[in-house]
C-alpha positions as CSV (number, residue, x, y, z in Angstrom):
1,X,-8.0,25.7,62.4
2,X,-6.6,22.5,63.9
3,X,-8.5,20.3,61.0
4,X,-6.4,21.8,58.1
5,X,-3.6,20.2,59.7
6,X,-1.7,17.2,58.1
7,X,-0.6,16.4,54.4
8,X,-1.9,18.5,51.5
9,X,-0.9,18.0,47.7
10,X,-0.9,20.7,45.7
11,X,-2.8,19.9,42.7
12,X,-3.4,23.0,40.6
13,X,-1.6,26.5,40.7
14,X,-1.8,29.8,38.6
15,X,1.4,30.1,37.1
16,X,4.0,32.6,38.8
17,X,7.6,33.2,38.4
18,X,8.1,33.5,42.3
19,X,7.1,30.0,42.9
20,X,10.0,27.8,43.3
21,X,8.3,24.3,43.0
22,X,7.0,23.0,39.9
23,X,5.6,19.4,40.3
24,X,5.3,17.0,42.9
25,X,4.5,19.7,45.5
26,X,3.2,18.9,49.2
27,X,3.1,20.5,52.5
28,X,2.6,18.8,56.0
29,X,0.7,21.5,58.5
30,X,1.4,20.5,61.9
31,X,-1.0,22.8,64.3
32,X,0.6,24.2,67.3
33,X,-1.4,25.9,70.2
34,X,1.7,27.1,71.6
35,X,2.6,29.2,68.5
36,X,-0.9,29.9,67.5
37,X,-0.7,28.5,64.2
38,X,1.0,26.0,62.0
39,X,4.3,24.9,61.0
40,X,4.6,24.0,57.6
41,X,6.9,21.7,55.5
42,X,6.7,22.0,51.8
43,X,8.7,20.2,49.2
44,X,8.8,19.4,45.7
45,X,10.5,19.6,42.5
46,X,12.0,23.0,40.8
47,X,12.1,23.3,37.1
48,X,15.8,22.0,37.1
49,X,14.7,18.6,38.9
50,X,16.2,19.8,42.3
51,X,14.2,18.6,45.2
52,X,13.5,21.4,47.6
53,X,12.3,21.9,51.0
54,X,11.3,24.8,52.9
55,X,9.8,25.4,56.4
56,X,7.9,28.4,57.6
57,X,4.9,29.3,59.6
58,X,1.3,29.7,58.7
59,X,-0.6,32.0,61.3
60,X,-3.7,33.8,61.7
61,X,-3.5,37.7,62.4
62,X,-5.8,39.5,65.0
63,X,-7.2,42.0,62.3
64,X,-8.8,39.1,60.3
65,X,-11.0,36.0,60.6
66,X,-9.2,32.6,61.0
67,X,-9.5,31.6,57.2
68,X,-7.2,34.9,56.6
69,X,-3.6,34.0,57.7
70,X,-0.1,35.0,57.2
71,X,2.3,32.4,55.5
72,X,5.9,33.4,56.7
73,X,9.0,31.5,55.1
74,X,12.5,32.5,56.0
75,X,13.7,33.5,52.1
76,X,10.7,35.9,51.8
77,X,8.5,38.2,53.8
78,X,5.2,37.1,55.2
79,X,2.3,37.2,52.7
80,X,-1.6,36.6,53.0
81,X,-2.5,33.0,53.0
82,X,-6.5,33.1,52.7
83,X,-8.4,30.2,52.6
84,X,-11.1,30.5,50.0
85,X,-13.3,27.4,50.8
86,X,-12.4,24.1,52.4
87,X,-14.2,20.8,53.4
88,X,-10.9,20.2,55.7
89,X,-11.1,16.3,54.2
90,X,-10.7,16.3,50.6
91,X,-10.0,19.7,49.2
92,X,-8.8,23.2,49.8
93,X,-8.7,26.4,47.9
94,X,-6.0,29.3,48.6
95,X,-5.5,32.3,47.4
96,X,-2.6,35.1,48.0
97,X,-2.1,38.8,46.7
98,X,1.1,40.8,47.5
99,X,0.9,44.3,46.3
100,X,3.8,46.6,47.9
101,X,5.9,49.4,46.7
102,X,5.6,48.7,43.3
103,X,5.7,44.7,43.4
104,X,2.8,42.5,43.1
105,X,2.0,39.2,42.7
106,X,-1.0,36.5,43.2
107,X,-0.9,33.1,44.0
108,X,-3.8,30.5,43.3
109,X,-3.6,27.1,44.9
110,X,-5.8,24.1,44.9
111,X,-4.8,21.6,47.5
112,X,-6.2,17.9,48.1
113,X,-5.4,15.5,50.8
114,X,-4.6,12.8,47.8
115,X,-2.0,13.5,45.1
116,X,-4.2,13.1,41.9
117,X,-4.1,16.3,39.7
118,X,-7.7,15.7,38.4
119,X,-11.0,15.2,40.4
120,X,-13.0,17.1,43.3
121,X,-10.6,19.6,44.7
122,X,-9.7,20.9,41.0
123,X,-13.7,21.0,40.4
124,X,-14.6,22.8,44.0
125,X,-12.0,25.4,43.6
126,X,-12.9,26.1,40.1
127,X,-16.2,27.2,40.9
128,X,-15.2,29.8,43.4
């Protein structure tokens, strides 16, 4: 898990009304041995050009392998965070689906270590 630490730029997302950010989105994952997971700070601009910054946690669960984690921010309940594929150095493909009590929402993210919106990260994730 430690190799996933550091800065990731969101280069693509499945459109979702619940996503507060729409552009210039980046996250910093800080691995913590004591918390068994990551402290994550995500920032970007909203549709109204407001700069938003949220802090939360991402952590593995006992029921699933390390790539299947939960993401937990103070403003929402914990949600699945599944790293479908990554090479840790250039790209990460992430999927999340919540289906609870009549509420269903899917998120798909492409993360890159660089802020470019085209390139190997998008190509790699499109193929999985």
